[in-house]
N, C-alpha and C positions, 0 to 999 in steps of 0.2 A: 278474440271475441268471447262473449259470455258462453256461447255454445261450445267453443273449443275448450274453455276452462272446465266445463262440466264433463268433457270427455276423459279427463284424467282421473275423475273421482273413483271409478271402479278399480283402476290400477292402484291408487293410493290406499283404498280400503283393503285390497288383497295384501299389499305390502305391510300395512299396520297389523293385519290379522296374523301375519307370520311372526310378528313380535310378541303377541299376547297369547296365542293359542298354546296349549300345553304341549310339552315335548313328548315324543314317543320313542319306542325302541326300534323303529324301522331303520335298519342300517343304510338303506338306500336314500333316505331323506335327510338333507342337511338344511338347517334353519339358522337364521341370524342369532348370534349370542349363545349358541350351543357348543361352540368350539372349546376345546380344553385350553387352559393356560399353557404357554410354552415359552422357551427362551427367545422366541422370535417376537413375542408380544410384550414389548416394553417401550419406554420412551427412547427417542433417538437423539443423537448429538450431531455435530457437523462432520464427524469422521465417517468415511465410507470405505468399503471394501468391494471390489468388483472382480468377478470371475466369469469366464466365457468358455463355451464349448459348442462345437457344431457336429451335426449328425447328417447322414445321408437321408434325403427324403424318400428315396427308393426303398431303403432299408426299413424306414418307419411304416411306409405303405404296406410292405410285405408282412410286417408283424400285424398290422391292422387287419389285413385280408385274412390272415391265418386265424385270428382270434375274434373276428366280427366286430372290431373296434374302429373308431374313426381316428384320424391323425391327432385330433385334439385329445382323445382319450389316451392315446399312446404317450403323448408328451406330458400329460398329467401324471401318468404312471411313472415316467422317467423322473420327473420332479419328486414325486412321492417316494420313490426308491432312494433318491439321493438324500432327501431330508431325513428319512427313516435311518439311513446308515449314519449320517452326521450326528443325529440326536442320540443314537445308540452309543456311538463312540464317546460321546460326552455324558453318558448316563443321564440323559434328560428326555428320553422318549416317553410321551404321555401314554397312559393306558387307553385313552380314548383316541379315535382317529383325528388327525388334523383336517381342517376344513379350508378349502381354497375358494377365494372369490375370483370368478372367471368373467371378465367383461364380454358382452355379446353385442355385436353391431346389429342395430335394427333399422339401419338406413334404408329407405325405399329406393328401388332401382331407378326411379325417375326423380329422386330428390336432389337438392342442391349439392354441388361439388364440395363446398366448404363445410367445416364443422363436423362434430361427432354427434351421432344419435345412438346412445348406448344404453343397454339394460345389463343385467347380470344374472348369473346362476351361481349357486353355492354347490360345490362338489365335495363329497366325502372321499378323501384321499386314501382311506383304508391303511394308514401307516401302522396300525396295530396288528396287521396281518403280515406274517413273515414270508409266506409263499407268494412270489411275484405274479403267478398266473391267477391265483385267487384274489390278489389285491387288484389286478386289472379288471377282473370280472365285476368286483364291487364298484369300482370307479365307473365302468360302463353303465351299470345299472343306476348309479346315482345321477350321472349326467343325463341319461334318458329320462329319468323322472323329472329332473329340473327343467329340461327343454320342453317336455310335454306340458308342464304347468304354464310356461311362457307362451306356448303356441295357442293356448286357450284365450289369450288376450290380444287386443289390437295393438298396433305399434305404439300409439300414444300411451295406452295403459301399461305396456311393458316398461316404458321409460319412467312413468309415475311409480310403478311397483318398485323399481330399483331404488328410487329416491326415498320412498316411504319406508322400505324395509331396513334401510341403513340410516334413518333419520337421527337415531341417538348417538351416532358416531362422534360428533363434536364434543359431547359431554364425556363419553368414555375415553376419548383421547386425552382430555384434561385430567382424568383420574389416573392416567399413567400405569395401566396394567393391574389395577386393583379390582377389576371386574372381569368376567369372562369376555374375551374378545368377540367381535362380530364374526370374525374368521381369522385364521392364522397367517395366511399368506395370500398375496395377489399373484395369479398366474395368467398372463395375457399373451395371446398368440396373434401377431399382426402380420397379415399377408404382405410380402415384399416383392421386389422385381422378379419377373420370370425370365428376363434376358440379362446377359452380362452387362455391367456398367464399366465405363472407362473414364479416366482422367488424364488428358494429354497423352493418350496412347497406352497408359498403364491400366491393366485390367484389375478391377476390384475383385479380390479373391474371397473375402469373407465379410459378413455384416453382422455385427452384434449390437443389440439394443441396450441402452442404459436408461433405467427408470428411477423412480423416486420412492424410497422408504418414507413412512410417516410415523408419527407417534402411535404406538400400539401395534404397528405392523412393520417391524424393523427389517423385513426381508421382502424384496420384490423380485419376481422372476418374469421377465418378458422375453418372448421369442419372436423372431421374424424369419421368414423364408427368403432365400435368395437363390434363384436358378434351381439347382438340384440339391440344395442343402437347407438345413434349418439351424439358425444360431440361437443358443440359449445365453441370455445375459442375466447374471445373478448380482443384484445390487443390495448390499446390506449395510447397516450401521456398524462400523468396525468396533466401536467401544461398547455399544449396548448389547450386541449379540455375543461378543467374546468376553470382555472383561467382567461384565455384570454376571454372566453365567457362572464364573469361577469364584463368586462371592466377593469380588472387589466392588467398592463403591467409589469410583474415581471422582475427584473434584471436577469443577467446571473446566479447568485447564490442567493438563498434566505437565506442561512445560517442556515436553520432549518431542511430540509428534508435529507434523507439518501444520496441522490445523491450529495448534496452540502457539507455535513459534511465530506464525504470521496470522494475527487476528483479523478476521474479515471486517470490512467496513459495514456500518449500519446505515440504511437509507429509509426514510419515512416515505412510503409509497401510498399512503392513505388516499390522497387526493387523486392520484393516478388511478387507483383501484376503483374509486367512485366513477370516474369518467369511463373506465372500461366496462363496468357493470351497466352504466347508462347506455353504452353502445350495444352491449349484448341485448338489452331489453328492446331498444329502438329498432334494431335490425331483425327482430323476430326470433331471437334465441336459436338461430339455425346456422350460424356461420362460425368458422374457425378463427384462430388467432391471426393468421395471415391477412384475412379479409378485414377483420376489425382494426388491425394496425393501419391498413390503407385508409379506412374511413376516418380514424382518429387523427391521422397525420395529414389528411387532406389530399390524398393521392388522386391523380387524374386517371386512375385505372379505368379501363373500359367497362369491366364488370361492375365496378362501383357505380358508374353512371347509369348503366343499363337497369340496375335495380333501384335507382332513384336514391341511393344512399348519400349522394353528394348534396342532397337537399335536406338532410337531417340536421338537427341542431347540434349534434355531436361531431359533425364533419369538420375536421381540421382543428379541433379544440386542443390538441397537444402538439400542433405544428411548432417546431423550433425547440421543443423540450427534449432533454436527454432521456 
């Protein structure tokens, strides 16, 4: 409705103000497009490198309790320390601190089960500080400042704020690292199962998330908890992060790696994307991919019928398509 559209305006205004207001020297405040250029902020190719590590949640909670930090603050500090060490080893540590984009769920407790309702905060990772305790202290201060800003907005404003503050990203992605990045890395912490999972009697021992690097942000760190541990998944563009850093400008195909020897097929999904976007709009922009797939393929799912989505014009329009 028109009233609902007006509700996003304050959040959009605040997000746009973040883009245009002058920078300051407050180390606790991180803003879009104030992050330093780094070897992680370049175009990506089809090559990927994945690494994983898990830590005890009890250990992380103990560190947080001793330092007055949250679990999220501690995992940010772990990631910051790892990136600082990696960049130092490669003589590529920027003099200014790296900035992380941290997604924040703003889903209402009584909201729909499907879909994501997400805002974001930008966190100063203090990678220019050698002392781990001082680095953590600055990370804690930065996340507190960013969360306090979000808490002054309604849920709808928070979502609009995130969209507006990163609105130039499509343009900067096309520029391929020739401007300051909006942030250096994405670090996302996703709550996982609290009870052990089994498959045919075999216990799942570890769980590691795999995410998506994009042009301009060639490293993505996603975490997920599982019972009493937390798994870190590092996904990076193998060629962009490694080869380009050492001064090499590799051709489109090297002819040696698995991605070049087996060229991926190309499929035009323009029409399918139009149908998907139409379904997103007509279902109220509040449902996830699983529900949208059921609507588009004409599923007789009970929840689809309960919400009246079987009466939408997009119901079943991709039935029979691959």
